[in-house]
C-alpha positions, 0 to 999 in steps of 0.5 A: 633540707633533703632526706636520703633514704637508701634501703639495702639488703640488711638495713636502711640508712637515712641521711639528712642533707643540708645544702651539699653536706650530711647533717646526720645519718641514721640506720634503722630496721626495714620493718620500722622505716615508716615509724623512724621516718616520722621521727626524723621529719619531725626533727628536721625541716624536710623539703624534698626526698629520694628513695633507693631500694635494692630490696623489696618494700611492700606495697603498703609501705610504699603507699605510707612513704608517698603520703609521708614524703612524696619522694622520688623513687629511683629507678632506671627512668629517673633523670641522672647526670650521666649517660647510661651505656649499659647494654641492659640499662633496665637491669642496672641496680639503683645502688650502682646508678647512685654510685655513678652519679656520685662519681660523675659529680665528685670527680668531673672530667676523670675516669673513675672506678668505684668499688662497692664492698658490701653484700656484693662487691660491685665494680662500676666504671664511669669515663671522663665523658660522664658515660657509664660503661658497666663493670662487674659484680662479685660475691662479698666478704660475708658471702664468701665466708657463708658459701665455704660453710654452707657448701662444705660438710666441715668448714666452720662459719667464721667472721671476717678478720684481718690477715697478716700472713698469706700462709694459713697455718690451720683451717681457720687462718686458711679460710681467712687467708683465702677469703681476705687475701682472695678479695684483695687480690681480686680488687687489685687485679681489677684495678690494674686491668682498668689502669692498663686501659685508662692510666689516669684512673681514680679509684674509689672504695665504698660500702660497709667493708670500706675501712676493713678492706682499705687497710688491706689493700696496696692501691692508692684509693679514695675511701668514701663509705657514704658514696651511695648517699652522696650519689642519691643526693646528687640525683635528687638535686639534679632532678629538682634543677631539671624538673 
């Protein structure tokens, strides 16, 4: 079995893969990562592991993880199953590398746009030649709500909510309309831009806000909330095969 560890900005997701299928997924606090991983590896027969981190992990924690798992730490020098044509490959986030890898495996020989709706909303495009070209980075849902509150003196801080009418009839519904409708129109617009250039486009939606946004969007998309984990497992198996 393989252990996949995704350290995000707010939480750590850990997945146990048996062959190419997810056996179990855990969500743990970043401060308890070593302790929780010890519990997981005592329960499963783990052979190989990979760690992806978009947030900083302390040097002492990294040393503990090496002793515990001897994992692959994903970075821009790790072998991946696609050609990275990003003009600044060293700045490409590990989460976006994982998403490109998942798209390359799951939708081979197809043009794929992956939309990751999390802390930020990222757009990543991989063409049918397995070439990663780039994409876009935009503020996520909660970031937009917080920005409206933090950068004004009177607007309240709201939690995300479904929008059924684009016309806000009070301050709260106007904020919800601005944030949610704004994001949906942004996503639809970006998808249409890519479709104008690549008519045989496959669109994947992933990230923490996958299901919330999928209900709001009109475009035909594939919802894969664990696409990063799948991509990390793809990278791990790719490195095992090419070791």
